[in-house]
Steps between C-alpha positions, in 0.01 A plus 500: 500500500411882482147597567335725239396838619194651324475882577164637580361835381556806729237494782394698803508299828380669811594314814265600782684436824841498327675603824370187680677171555363326194578790274863527625567133532333361189336736255777767456773242468300293255455808273873586538595152375261519212652841417850352515399214273376742240132387534387820654534800269688815629183693388289312754397670815470364852317737736508428859194609695445506871373719793848651586584836357839480324677638199602300187871519618387372847316206350802427276706459823239255630510302168886497484515381864247220424694386189831491682345293785285262292641491145830323451797713406570284197143528357607755238782714386621801683312815423167338435368631845511859366310396187227325703461782731437730198177293450391536861278770632280554833168634594351524843130401507210448745345156427177612675499865393566727207852617575757423235287332251476786235881537529542130441290528195727765361801264519336224290567466130202462260486214247694232702436221750420642840515243791428584863661267745321493835788411737282582795253321732177370342293740699623782264430307173146638451587858590799495263291357218239776556755777509655380176167509329371812669813709391496390144810288516357202312605457135423235244800305620474534874563199728504460880716256695385394840701287762373236732331450742191508264269516801496314838210267403241449223281800598795745513633361165164554339487843640844585374431363158178699483678819600757452223234403254328823551783685342674251281428200273641156592738523208654812658551345845826302574495307830867429559629182663885507481510113514358478148781707365780263615670336207453145650131555550450598141716200404219285651287565199805450273589168651141375491376630163822518313619136558333188380695322764300640804144575389378149436616397855357813662183338662385272778582188298881568536533755778484378859483843661642852472669700772525882496728667756577856572725518789650826655775546752391853608226585750218756469747785557341839463178354363388364844178703524383408151616141516336420840162599332575298186706185578666264255161397344412843384855631448639204299253220420212701359730668244851370437444130570166519327651639188767219501238242544304636213799502260576142597151366479340705212397351162688624191346824382391540152757768439765673703307805551375682820137387532562156367764442766292657771186316405677160561647615834149610613371149411758353741391720786136417448582122497683506833314305768433642857795410723418267786611614847721200550683593177621827646800571732560846632831606681645791678882544552653511845839604611759228517572430875851390399562845361431755783625793289324378181200636314179570691197278469205603294272637791793718628572617147145616426449627859192277561560234787167333419522491115356199325608601159696251303848573371499146337232295311495168335200363338374219265291615203311309238385609153176343377556468132587222258873583481565497879222303671671307788835676477566707824674837482689570822576865569728653768644830583648647817725760651826448697554161346834321451571633152365748237342287220225507259465169320244288317538121510302298258512142650438239233360152586715203540538248204199268517738199527876475583688241307803546722367365838491650846883512537519767229308737706198716431542812292288762349521781233469850638499830303620774724439862394706746704356852507753642752786510553722341242207494248485186282342164429610145606361175379600206731528178299607144604811327380715209592752570769857464341707190589469127501294296735141503377232752412481781739303807406569861583337831431701762316404854407488636152562855606448829326574817674453836337845609615673210312274448197436860399840657578511863630126555448423200722735603774332842519146446392260792474304577817136409478401868526708582186297252298162605644552868471600458122196289456284777629644738248451246226141448603559126563280373796599123479703514819241714689190381686150574389230626736294178493818294558569702829145465615490122432824460692340676804187292465707186554723659774229657717332166616838360596578793722145520641524128588802523717371822663168331588680205651735714689816332356835620640812472277751235600840640611814441305855606584667763278724336250306180476293364209174577684266333749525123516119472429585604142720180463202292651277656232712326238580186700120422519510469124827298501694801347752739628597849428810568285774676700515875520840582347655844416 
């Protein structure tokens, strides 16, 4: 099955912070792949902007180095790199001053979509928005793209939204969460709203509970200073896991259009109950004593021997509405775990009565949606175990992986940034967060954090390479449930 590539009109994309890690690792490779696929026109312009003074040719060397490191060699035919570099320019700017802005304006093309990608820290968002307006760089089709974190709490998120709203309308602001650009995440809506099989069962009458797991095998790395002030709750739950929860729990929108989808997601966040303290487990990874030369523990990695910041969190959430009343949602995420895995498990209830007797065993239907790696969907169903000797039941998977079902396009799916950047150019905000959505997510998150800070809670230790602290298992065991395994 070949995917259909729909070219977009020529555009100007200004990547502020293009020489930084995100620009080199994600944004530039995403654009390169879209150029190779024929979606990005050779007449489009990609203008890198940063503090460093460098020539166009010097920036081309930076871009070429990034693509060789982060874009697979087989992504497109030989010679395409030269064509892509023809689209690339550079301009040094001062985010808080006037230097470089008039020159940047001279490089822009009138009459086409103009998008400014803020690949910098949020402390610069307001300054950049003001400079763009002040130096007359705003056209009828101007958009700005901002990366998370969207604030540190509700107050800072409101201040950030207000700073952007002073210069741009909400329809011009694209708050990017790369999780929403993943093919499997988008398939959540296709599975739910495109199949009569699932939607009638998608409620508390048939679903026992839902598990959302985002497990990482890496530590905090070079993000130690930021992460120790944020933790797993702010870094992952408030945005990535919240978005997955919304897509799983939302009502069908009237239409598949930006505000209809985002209105329904907002209703889910507003319906979330406050989380009880005994429904929260926080953890912090420690070095494995059996591996004396292994990875350092969290406190050593961030350089804070008294840190009480969580690198792992598991919690039980409830949504107070007619569809989900009484159905718990279990969320967990952590670093330095046994495997890298992002997965959603929809656990359906047992049959109300088994005609096969206790000897046949107890079995349940599970819908597993794998976000990464090996993106795909598995439905576990119960069948008779082959062979004579009575009725013995076993669970077997009906498995669909993108790599097998979709051929070459499934084996090499587009990166989330490829889809999201093209959506910015198209003016489609469906997969981007709205300002009120961000603020409501913080309004739910802040009391949870304030609660454990006031209680002086300390994260539970867990060994690198494990599934997390044992208290997380007890959280499920109290409800006579258990976590699904963390598998690569």
